[in-house]
C-alpha positions in Angstrom: 14.8 74.8 -15.5 15.4 72.5 -18.0 19.3 72.1 -19.1 19.4 68.7 -20.9 17.6 65.6 -23.1 18.6 62.3 -23.6 15.2 61.9 -25.5 15.2 63.4 -28.8 11.9 63.5 -29.3 11.4 65.4 -25.9 14.7 67.5 -27.0 12.4 68.5 -30.2 9.3 69.4 -28.9 10.7 71.5 -26.8 13.3 73.4 -27.8 11.8 73.6 -31.3 7.9 72.6 -31.2 8.3 69.8 -33.5 6.4 66.9 -31.5 5.3 64.6 -34.7 7.5 61.8 -32.7 5.7 61.5 -29.8 1.7 60.2 -28.8 -0.9 63.2 -29.7 -3.0 62.2 -27.3 -1.3 62.9 -24.9 0.7 65.3 -26.1 -0.6 68.2 -24.2 0.3 66.4 -21.0 3.8 66.0 -21.5 3.8 69.9 -22.4 2.3 70.6 -19.4 4.9 68.5 -17.3 7.9 69.7 -18.8 6.3 73.1 -18.5 6.7 71.9 -14.5 10.2 71.2 -14.4 11.1 73.7 -16.8 10.0 76.5 -13.6 11.2 74.4 -10.4 13.7 75.2 -8.2 13.4 72.7 -6.2 12.1 68.6 -5.5 10.0 67.5 -4.5 8.6 70.8 -3.0 7.6 72.6 -6.3 6.3 69.5 -7.7 4.2 68.8 -5.5 1.1 68.7 -8.3 2.6 65.9 -10.2 3.0 62.0 -9.4 6.7 62.5 -8.3 8.7 59.8 -7.1 12.5 59.0 -6.7 13.8 56.0 -8.2 15.7 53.0 -7.3 18.8 51.0 -9.5 19.3 51.8 -12.6 17.5 55.1 -11.9 19.0 56.0 -8.5 19.4 59.7 -8.7 16.5 59.8 -11.0 12.9 61.5 -10.7 9.7 60.4 -12.0 6.2 62.0 -12.8 3.8 59.9 -14.4 2.5 60.6 -17.9 -0.2 57.7 -19.0 0.3 53.4 -17.7 3.5 52.8 -17.6 5.3 55.8 -19.7 7.4 57.9 -17.2 9.2 61.2 -17.5 12.5 60.7 -15.7 15.3 63.5 -15.0 17.1 64.2 -12.6 17.8 67.2 -10.9 20.7 69.3 -9.2 21.1 73.0 -8.0 17.6 74.2 -9.3 18.1 72.5 -12.8 16.8 69.8 -14.6 18.7 67.5 -16.5 18.8 64.2 -19.0 15.1 64.6 -19.4 13.8 61.3 -20.7 10.8 60.3 -21.4 10.5 56.1 -20.7 8.6 53.2 -19.9 10.9 51.8 -17.0 8.6 49.1 -16.4 
């Protein structure tokens, strides 16, 4: 279950269905990724259909899912819950 967001735009889209700050061309993919992350109980087992990988360096402890180009949804996963969900270009 998603417990917290770092991105205000993702939070608004997920909680209030207010998605105007996110790219409309990939909005369906963003929503699909958030739904899968929200339902996941274990990483990486429950997220095998995503292009998921652990991050290193400044983002050590985070998992990353490719949205498009350089953009990713990143999050930490602790005890079956996703925290600090963010939409970033970290490259």
